[in-house]
N, C-alpha and C positions, 0 to 999 in steps of 0.2 A: 208566676212566684210574687207575691206580698211584698214589700220594702219592707215587713217586718221579718219575713221567714230570712233563716240563716242561708248565705253564699256560700259557694260550694269554689273550691280554688282548682278549674277543672286543667289545668296545664298538670297537676299531681296525678291524675287519672288516666292520661294518656302514656302509650308507649314512646316516647318521644326519644330521640339517639342518644346514646351514653358512651364516650369512651373517651381514656387518657392520651390515647393519638393525637397531639398536637394537629391544630392546623397550620400553624408555622413552622415548617420544618425544623428549621435549623440545622441543616444539614452539615455548614462546616467545623459544629461542634457535636454534633453526633457521630458522624462517621468515624473521627478518630476513635472514638468510644466502642464501638463496634468492631474497629480493626483489632482494637486490644483485649477484646472480649473471643475474638476469632483467635487470636495467638494464644489468648492462655488457656480456652479451651482443648487446643489442638486441633482446629477443624480440618485442616489438609490430612491429618492423620486419621479422622474421624470418616472424612470424605473416602479413604480408601480402604479403611475398614469394612464400610457399608456397601463397597462397589468389587469388594472381592468375590474371585469367581467368574463375576461378570465378561462381557467381551470386551477387548478395548477397543479405544478409541485414542490415537496418539495424533496431536499437534507437534511437529515438533519446531521450537520454539526457534526463528533463524536471531544470533548472537546480535543484541546493541552493541556498541562500542562502549569500554568503558572508559571514557574521560570527559565527563562533563555529565548537569543536570539533567533531567529527562525533558523533549520539549515537547509541543503540541504533535508533532508526527508521533512520537513513541506513546504518546496516550492512545491518539489513533490507535495504532498496531497492536498495542496490547490489549484497550479493551475490546477490538474484535474479534482476537483471540481467547480472550475471558469468558465471551460470550458465546461463543463456538463450545468452550468446552465445558462451561455450565449448562449449557444445552444437551449435550451429550449426555453427560452425567445425570441429569434429571429424566433423563430418557433410558436409562438403563442399560449405559454403556459405563466404565471403570476408565473415565477421562481423564487418566494423571497430565498433571502440566509441569515439567521441569524446564525451568526459564536458563537460559546462557547468557554468558558473554563471550565476546570478541576481546580479546586481550592484547595481541603483540602488534605490532606494526609502527609506522612512521610518526604519528600524531601523539602516541606516547614518547616515541623517542624526542619530539620536537621540546618538549613540556620539558622533561628532564634537561636537554641541552640547554633550555632557554633559563633553569637553575640555576647551572654550570656556567653560562655566559652572566650572569648577574654578580657570580662570585668569582668570576676571573679565573673560572678553571677552563683546561684544554681537555674537550672531550676523550681527544686519542690518547691521551697521558694518563687517562684513568682505566684500571685493568676492563676489560668487556665484562667478568661476568659478576663486577662491583657495580658498573653501568646498568646491568638487565637487573641487579636485585633491586634498583633502586626503579624501574621499568615497573616490575611485579608490587613495589608497596606503592605505586601509585596507581595501576590497575586495581588492586584490591579496595583503596578506598575509596574510589570511585563506584565499583559494584555494590557496597557498601549502603551508598546514599542513592543509587538510583534504585536499588533492592526495596529502601522504605518508601521511595517515591510512589515506586508499582505499587506496591502493598495500600498506600495512601489512595489509590486508582479505584482501590475495589481488589484489583487481582489475587486469586487465590492459586497458587502452585507451591509447589517442594523448594522454597526459597532456602530452605535449612542446608538440601545440599542441591547446588546447581548445577549446573553444569560450565567449566570455562576454559577456553583453548588455553589459559598457561597453568593449567593442573598438572602435573607432574605423568600421569597416568593417558592423559587427551596427549601431550607432546609425546609421550613415546606410540603411541598409537597413530600422531600424524605424522609422524617419520617410519612408523611401519607401512603405512599407504605410499608411500612415496618409493620405499623399495621394492614394493611390491611391485609398481610402476616398472622402475629399472630392471627388472628381476625380467618382466617381460618382454623387454626392450624395449618399451614403447619412450624409455629416456633418453635424451642424446644432445650433445653441447654443441651448439653450432651457431654462426656467426650469423645474424639480420638484422635489419634496420629495425627497429623496437621504440617507441615512447621511452623517452629519457626525460627526466626532469631533472635539469641544472640544479634548483633551487635547491631539490631534496637528495641527490645524488645520487636517484639509481631508476633502475627501470620500472615501469607500471605497464600494468593491462588494462586494456579495454573500459575493465569494470571500473578502474581508478581514475578514469578521466571523465572532464563534462565541456560540452562543450559553449565558449563564451564569445560573444559579439567581439572581435579582432579587427585592429585596422593594419594591414600588412602592405609592403613598399610592394608595386609587383613592375615586371620588367621584360621586354621583350629583347630577343638576345640574337645575333646574327651569328650562326655557324658557316662557316666558309665551305662553299663544297670542293673537296680535292679531288675525288676520285666519282667518276661512273659517266655518264653518258655526255659529248665532247659539249654538248650546246647549254649544259647547267655548270661545266667546271669552273667559273665564273661565277656563278650563281650564289643565292646564300639560304639554307635555310633557317626560319625563323620561329623561334621558341616562345611562351610565355609565363611566366612562374609568379607565383606569390611568395616564393623564400629565395631571393636571390643569394641569401648564404649558403646555398647549393649549390652553384653552378660550379666550385672549385671541386666539388666532388662529382659532376657530368661524367658519364663513360658513354653514353649512346642518346639519340634521338629518337621518340618514337614515333611511327604516324599509322596509319589505318587504312586495309585492302580496302574498307567499304566508303572511303571518303574520295570527293573528287578537290584535283588540288590543280593549281597551272601555276605557270611561271609570270611573273610580271615583271615590268620596269618602269621604274622610278622615272617621271616626264618632268614635274617639277617640285623643289621644296621650299618648304615657309618655315622650318625648324633653325634652332641654333646648333643640332647637334644630330646625326644620324645619319642617315642615308641620304646620298647624294642623287641629281640625274645621273640616269645610265646605268645605278646600280640593279642587277637582278636580283629578284627576291621572290622565293617560294611560298606558298601560302594554299591552304584549305578553302577552294571558292567560296563558297559560302560564310565567310571572315575575313576574306581580302580585302572588301570596301570599308570596315570599320575598322582595320586593323592600320590602312592608312591613314586613315581620317586622325586616328589616334596620334600621328605623326608629322600630321597638316602635312601630305605628300599628295600630288597627282601622278597617275599610273595609267598604263594601259598594261592590257593582257597579252601575253605571247605565243603560250603553248599550253596543250596539257602536260602533266607530271605523271606519271603510272607507278604501281606499283613493284612494279620489275625497274623500273628507274632506278627507285629509293634502294631495291635489294642488290643494284649493281654499286650502289652509291656508300662513299664514304666522308663527312667534314672534320677539317680542322677544329680541336677546340679553339674558342676566342680566348684563351689565354695562352695559347701555345709559344712557349721561347721564355715567359715571364720566370722571372731567376731559374733559367734553366730546367721549366718543368713542362707540363701538358703537350710533350711530344706523341702521344697515341694519337691515333686513329680514330674518330668518332661512327661508329656506325648505326646507320638509321635500320632500326627494329618495327615487325610488324605486330601492334601489341592492342588487344582484347580493349583495352579500357580509353583508347584515344577515340575519341568521337568530335566531331563540330559545333559542339553546342557553345562554347567558347574557348576565348583565347585564339591561336594563329590553326589549331589542326594538326600540331607536332607539341608531342610532351616531349621537355626536357629530363632525362631517366639519368637520375644517380643513385644506383643501386644503395648507396650507403645510407640512403635517407628518405627511402621509400618504400612501403610493401608493394605493390603494383610495379616501382621500378625494379626492384629486388627481381620480383618474381621473372619480369619481361627479361632481363638478366640473363637471370639464370637459364629460363627456358634456348637462350639463343649460344649458353655455352658453346658446345662443339663446333656451332658454325661458328661461331668467332676464333677459337682455336685453330681452326683448320684455315682460317682467313689470317693467321699468323698475328691476332690482335689477343693482347694478353689477357684473361678473365677474370683477374683478380679485381678484388673489390677493398676498396683504400680503406682508409680510419681516419676523415678529415678531422673529426672534431673530437677532443675530448671530453672525459667523463664532468669538466666544468665547464663545457663551451666554448673551449679556444679552440682553434685550428692547429692542428698538429703537423709533422712536417708532410705528410700528404697532402697538401695544400699549400703549396709553393707561392711565395709571394705574400700569405698572409698570414704565415704562422704567429699565433698571438694575439691577433684580433677573437673578439669573442661575440658568437650568437648571443648569449643572454647572459645575465649576468646572478650575481647571489639574490639578488632580490625580484628574478624575474620580468628586469628591463632590457629593452633591447639592447644590446651591445655596439659596438662598430663594424662588426661585420658586413651589414648591407651596405653600409655607408661605403665601407674598403672595396669592396666588391663591384657596386656601381661607380665607382670614378675609375676604376679599373679598365672598366667595359667601355667607359668614355671616352678614354683615353688612345684606346687600342681601336676606335671605331666598329666597336662593337654591338653597340645599343641601338637599338632600334626606335625606341620608346620608353617612358617611364611613367608612373601610375602610383597611385593609392587604393585598395579598396576593402571597404568594410565586411567583412564575412566572419561566420562562425570556426572557430579555430579549437583544437583540444584543449583541455588547461588540466591541470592537477585539481582531484576534487578535495585535496587536503591541505594544499599553499594556495588555490585559485591562481595558482600563477601559469602560462604557456611553457608547453613543451615541446622538446625538438624530436626529432624521427633521425636516429643514431645506430650505424651499426658498431654492434658491439660483442663481445662472448658471451653465450647467455647460455641456461640450461630449459630446454624444451620440452614438452609432450607433443609426438606425434597426432595429427587428427587423420591423417590418409593410410599410415602405413599398416600393410595386412597384417591380423594379429594371428594367431595360431588356429583361431577358430574359422579362421576366412574372415570376416569384419575387420573393418577400421573401427577407431576412437569417434569419427564422426556417424559411421554409420549406425552402431550402435546408441549414439545418443538421440540420432532423429528416430531409430524404431522408440527409444523409449518416452519419446515426447509422445507418438502415437498412440502409446498406450496408455498416456494420463490424462486423466479429467481436466480442464482448465478453468476456473470462474475468476472474469468471463471468459467466455470461448477465445477472442481475438487473442489473448495471453499464447494462444498455441504458435497461431502463426507468427506472431513476435520473436516468442522463442526459437522459433524454426529456421526464421530467415538468418539469427541469430548464430546459429548452429549451423548454418550453411555456408556461410560466408566466411568464416573465422578462420583467423592465420593458427598455426602450431600455438601451443598454450605455453608462454613462458612464464617459465616457473623462480626465476632468481633475482633474489632483490639485495645490491649492496647496502646493507643498513646491520644492525646488532640485534636488534630486539624482535625474537621470533624462534622459529623453530627450521634449523639449518638445514642445508639439504645432505643429508648423513650418509654422503657416497665419498669412496672413493675413486680417484678418476686419473690417468696418465696424461700424459701431451697431446697422444692421439686423440684426447674425449672418451676412448674405451674407459666403460664403469666396471668397477671390482665388483663380482656378485659372487660372496660368497657366505650362505647359510651361517656359518660360526662366527662369522666377522659381522655381521649382522643381530645373529641374537647377543651379542653384549653391547652392542650400541643399544639396542631395546631396553636390555635388562638395565644397564644404566639409565638411561630417560626417566625409565618406570621410578627407580629409584633416586635420582637426584634432578630429575628435570633434566631438559635440551641445554642446563648450562656444561653441564658435561664433554660436552662438543670442543667445548672453546677452554678448559681446563688443562693444566701443562699437560703435557704426556699422553695428551687424548688419542693420536696417532698411533703411537706405541702401543697403549694399551687396546685400541680396538684390533687393528692391523695382528696384535700379537707376531708368532715368530716364524707365519706360516707364509709371509709375503716379504718381497723386496720393498724396503721401505724407500728406497730412495728413486724406486720407480712409479709409486701409488702418490698422487697428492692429494692430501685434505681439504674437500670442496669448503672453503672459509663463507658462501652465499647463505643467505637465507630464502624459506619459502614465502613466494607471495602468499601475503594471509589471506587470501581467497581460497587457496588451498587447507590454509589454516580450517575455517569455514565450511570450506565444502566437504571434510574430513569428518564433522562432527557428528553425522551418522552413525557413526561406526562408534565411538566412543559413550555414544549415550543409546540409541536405537539399538544396536547390539550388544551392549555391555550391562544394561542395567536391566534386568529381570522385570523392573517394574512397567517397561518399556516393552515395543514389537520393534521392529524391521520388516519389510519398511513402512515411511510414515505412511498413516493416514491422509495428513496434509500439509503443506508449507503454507504458509501465508505471509507473506512482505509487502512493501512497495512497489508498485511498475517498473522503480529499476533495477529492480531485482532480477528481470530477467536477463540483463546482462552481467549480473553481481552473484548474490546466494545461489537461485534457482540454477546459474548457469553453472557455476562451479562446482555444486554441489551433485548436478545431473553429470559433469566430464569427469569428475571424482570418481563417482561410484559407477559410472559405465566403463570405465579403464580397470577398476577392480573387480566388478561383479557383474557390469553387460546388463546395467538394467537403473530406473532411477531408483533413489532414496523416497521414493514420494507415488502414493497413487493419484494427488490433486496436487493442482497449485493455486491458491486464490491468490490475485492481488488488487490491491488498492491504491487510490489516487494519492497525490501531494494536499497538503495543508495550505490554505491560499488566507488572504486579506479577503474582508468582505466585497471589495472590489473586482477579487480575482487577480489583486498581486500579488508578487512573492513576498513572507514578509523577510523584513530584515531590521537588525538593531536600529543603524542609521534613520532607516524612513520614521520610526516609532508604530508599525503597524504590527508588534510579535502580539501575540495570543499567548500566554506562559500557564502552562495547566495549574500549576502551584497556583497562579492567580485568582484563576477561575475556580479552584476550591478552598481557598479562601475565603472566596466571597460567596461563594455561590453553590458549591460544593460538589462530589466527584458524581454522584447520580445525574448531575444537570451535564457535565461533559460525555458521559454515557448516552444521554438522552438525545444529545447532537449529532452525536456517532452513530447511534440507534434510526436517528431519523433522516440522515442523509446520506445520497447514494455515494456510495465508497468507493466505484467502481470508476469515477470521474474524481477530479479536484475536488478536495472539501474548503468552501468559504468557513472564516472564523472569525467572529468579533464581538464587541459590546452588544452588537444589536440583534444579530443572532443568536448568541448566549441569552439574552433577556425573552427571546421567541418562546424557547427550550425552558426556560425558567415558569413562563407564562403558562404553557401546557402541559409541566410537569403539575404546577398549582392546580390545575384542574384533575388529573388524572390522582394528585393523592386525596382531594378533596373527594371525590368517588369511594376512592377505598376507605376514606375514615366515614363516612356515611356509612359503607356497607359495617364497619366497626360499630357504630353505635345503635345503630340498627341490632345488630347482631347481639347484642347485648342482653335481649329480653330472647333470645334463642333456646330453647331447650332442645335442641337437636332429633325434634322425632322428623321420622322418615313417612314419607307419604306416596304411595305407589302412584306411579305413572298416571295412570287412566284416570286416577280420582283428584290430580291438579286441574284446576281452570284452565280454559284454553290461554291467557295470558301467560301464564308459568310454561304452560308447553313449549308454548312459541319459544320464550326466553328458552329454554332446555334446548331446543331446535337451534338456535344463536351458538349455543354453546358447542355442540355438537358441530359446527359447520366451520366455527372459529377454531377448534382444536384440530380440525384436519387442515387449515391453511398453517397453523402456529409449525405443526410439528411438519406439514412438509416446507413449508420456506424455512425453519432450522436448516433441513439438509439440504436445502438448496443455498442457504447463507445470504438469504434476502432480507434481513432484520428490516428493511425500511419499511418493507409489505406489512410485516408483523406490526410495526410499532404504529402507523399508522391504521391498520384496522383495528389495535386494540383501542387506540386511545377515540377513536371514532367511535368505538364501540363505548367507550367510558362514558362518553361526550352526549353521543349522539339519539345513543340505544338506552340506556341506564338514565343518565342525570336527566336527560330532557323528555324520556317516554319513559320508560319502566316504572321509577323511581318515583318519578312524578305523578305519575299514574295509581301508584298502589302507596302510599304515601298518608295516604285517606284511610284505609284501609288496615294499615298497619301501627298506625298511630290511634287511629278511633274504634278499628273493631273489637269485641268481644275476645277474652280468652279464648273462648272456644271454636272461633271463626274460623273455619276451612279456607278461606281466601284470606287470612289473615297467616295460619299456619302454612298454609302452601307458598305464600311467598317469603317467609322468609327460610323454607326449605330450600328454596331457589336460590334466594341471595346466598347462602351459605354454600352451594355448588359454584356457585358467579365467582364469591371471594374466592376458593381454593382456587379455580382454573385462572384466573385474573391472577393471582398474586404468585402463584406458580409459574406460568408460562412469564410474568413479567421479572421472576426471579434473574433469569442469567442478564436481562438489562440494566436493571436494577437493584444491586443486590443489596445496597443498604436501608432502603426504602422498603422493598419487600422483606426484608428481617426485620423490622422494625414492628412493620404490620402484623405479620407470622404470630410474633411472641405477645403482641398485642392480644392477637386471639386467641393464643394458644400458650400462655404461660411456662405450664410444662414443656412446652418440644425444647428440643436442643437447637436447632438451627432450620430454617425453611430451605436451603442448600442441602438439606440433608434427605428431603422430599424427591418424589418423582411429580412429574406433572399431574394434576389431580386427574382421575379417571372419570372418562366419559361414555356411557353406557350408547350403544349401537341404535338403541329403540328410542332415543332421543331426536333423532332425525325425523322429521317430517316435513317433506315437504309441502305436503296439498296443505299445512296446515298453514306454512306458511306463506306461500300463496293467497290465501284465504286473508291472510291478517295483512297481505300487503294491502289489499282492497281495502279495506277497514281504517288502516292507515290514512292513505289517501283520501279519502271523506274525512278524516279528522282535522288533516294538515289544511283542508278549506275551513274546518269550523275555527280551525287556533288561528289560521287568516283574519276572518272575517271579525275575530272578539280582537284581535292585537290592533285593529284600529279602531275598535271602543276603547281600549285600553288610552291609548293615544290621545283620541279626541274626549276623555277623561269622561266618558259616559258610563265607565264602570271601571273599577279599582282592581277587580282581582275575577278571574273567572268563575268563581263559585257566585257571582252576583249575576251569571249570565242565564238565561233558558231556549238555547237558539231553535230556529227552526229549522230544519236542513232538507233539499228541498232534491230527490235524488230521480234522475229519469233513466239510469243503465239498471237494467233488470238483475244485471252479477252482481252491482253494489250492494242494489237490495239484499238480495236472497245472502251475501258475504253477514248484512248486521243483525242478521235474524237472530235470535235468540240473545245477542250481546246486551250485556249493561252501556251504551253509548254516551250514557250521561258520566258515568266516571269515566269511562277513556278520554271523553273529550274535558274532564277533571270541570264539571258545570254542577250546578245544583237542579236542573232539567234539559230535557232536550227532547223533543220531540223531529219524525222523522214524516215526511210525506211523500208519495210518491209525483213524478211532474218534473216541470220545468224549473218553476219557480217565477217568482214575479221579475221583472226588468230590472228594478231597484236592488236584487239581491247580488249581495258578494259573491264574484266566481274567482276562480283560478284559471290558467289556461292551462295548466297541465291536466287538470282534471274537469274537462270541459262537463260535463254532465250530471254536476252537483253545484249547489247555490246556498247562499245560509242567508235568511232573513236574522239579526241580531236581534233580541230580546229581553227585559231582565226578568230575573226569577222572582215569583208569586209564592208568597208564606213571611215568616220570620225567620232571623237567623240564628242558627243552633251556638249557642253557648259554647260549646264542646266544639263540633266539629265545621264550625264558622258556615256551612253549606244552609242555603236560606230551602227551607220544608213548608209543607202546608201541616205537617203532623207536628210544627214543634210546638210542645204543651200539649200534646196528647195523654202524658201520660203526669197524673197529679203529682206523683213522687218526686219528680223532678220536670217542673212544668217551665223550663226555660231549654232545655235539648230537645233534639227529634227524637223519633220513636228508637230507631236506631240506636241513638248513644244514651239513651234512657235502660235500654235492653244490659246494655253493655256498663253500664254502672251500675246496674242490678248485682248484675254477674261479679263484677270487681267488689263488691261490698260483701258478698256471699265467701268468695276466699281469699278475703282478708282475715 
């Protein structure tokens, strides 16, 4: 071309990417716009309409508590649920998601009580239904707030018609479930030691406590032997306990026939109090040395003490005679719970204050009564943690105060033991102790009348609630599988279910009982109760005249007492399957899946299983999926005081909800998940690369005419990419079924970065940008990129709903929503394992070429791979055969390439993983094409276009004809 010739702007002749899909996502601004769009268009209803008649998939929502803004744990939970529902919806199911809320219970009561205290009001002076109304209003406000926060996360569901446990119909159904249990004889009133929160003044279930470090007073106490073999009558049985305050409730000492015991004599003492020389003490042999060292004693062993000796033995209580009390004998009981792992080998047994103590006492009742021992269990501690008259000498002392702090009970007991020469030793121990998960304060075990459900009573069909529940666990799929053993162990070992709570805000135990604990079972009475609850809510139970209204004229009102306790809130949530899955025609029972955190093995999974097994004989779910907890980046628990909290609201404001969702999708949710600024930034970087891949496809597809090309007519490289889509389609569907989202996310991110951006797109850019409109290679690539885009965007839609919606509408402006689509169809014939194996060899050779050229670039001998024309030496016949018929120049993105058989020179570049291939870099010969920038010898061969290659000249001529 001469200097005077007209210059052509070749950039205008290229099929360069064109798209409005921005490189910078701007998710914090874009996502709220999409949420608004989905609401205005009624996406939820469109999803239901599009899925009408399909098989239902139901993930039943475990209800979050309606008392505050959502936290990162909520975000994790709801994102997992949303991804699952969307994935099933896009695979041919009707996956209707109905969100729910847990609305009753103590935390809400506390908030209202705090408001009362600020105004100087006394809760006890407020009519109960006025108080309950304020609780209902409080929960309603938080439901609205949380719903908006969940929608901002991209959660799609029936937020206009959620379920709530305080809905009138729900309260009626919850009460109805309790009445079913009562009618079947499974409900009873009993007196047992249960966990009791002094701070909250209510009974607690195992699911309502958490174990925290706690420092306890420990004491070794001497019980004088007063009955038994003559050699033991002046001896002492020594117990060890971490709860000194329970000593006034002691009624027995437990031993184990499996443990070896001995009689020991003190020979010397260096302590200020405790045993003196000559005293005889009984210990488990394994623990004697440690115990004597604790009290700074020297000793000698005198003789064995057998189980038969213990069976004939009785002790006096160490407080015998104190304020005229404790005159009873203290028997020794053989207990399965006794070991010689710690303590003394004896367990102080206070049936008022421990489940194992209670069980040991109750199993011995007949024997005790035959020995003339009173088997009545005392009530030494009241609901405020104060000693009662059943603890003579200590009445008024307190175990725990209203703030959860230690009272004076321990000190009073220890002082009295020292005064009576009954203390062997004392100390302190840091250990795990149950605390209320609401107040975070320690609880006590306290004997008190409560309402229970039997675990082991034989029912009409010959089963027990425990056997039903265990059978249901065997029939349930658990993800991960370890959850099955965890729940099974909890059901196998759990005591009877304590249902009653001494609070105001909840569904009442709506039964009438007499003084003996017999429950009135009358269908007419029950019908009146349930109808009232349906119309007025559970407030009807607390209204004036409720007893007369429900009992009517058929029963003696003086005999039947109205139970005023409310139900454990876990019974509420455990009953949600009844008024959602059973009562909503858009759902089904049982649920396909329950999904919550691993703590719900003792919570919602547990209570739902027991409630359903008690009333329906099976679990309300077919599968259970659990996730871990959220931790900071160091693996530490988040807390505001530490300043290590990651709030989902902040992440969405700074980076976007899709970034949070990508964090969930790339994490192993089966374990505890770490999150923080660095981890979020890692996901931002991964997202940016994925978005750019989608953006490039959109830009390239701007030139797509929608032409379909037969598989047989496609070049091998395009056939290879369709094969990869077929493989990925199988992986994606299989792992959505397995709930293994990390595997899907990793596979799609790697596919986008490694196989598309760094390989296929890179190889095909020259053809896509520069080939003539009629080029089969170009048209075939567009055809395949169209398939890749449809597959990638629909596969990712459950995970990244905002980004995929934006991309889909950019590609298909007339479309309604990507979320109304199904996963893009993938033809079986695309699968071609033989071709994939061949290209595995081709790419192995290519990796050696790119490795060699990278060094050339690094050393600035070339600027781009198009400046190179390397010589590739191949000593492997199979690799040589794989390259036959290939345009390896294009595959390596060079201007020329030479393939030579053999080892190649010693100085050639090699990769250890491809040992029979070597590369000698060379510069390309010829001139640089002004249009494609390839260096070829045919630049200028077409006089009409003297500064471009022959290929580019032909393309320009064709473009000119079409103009």
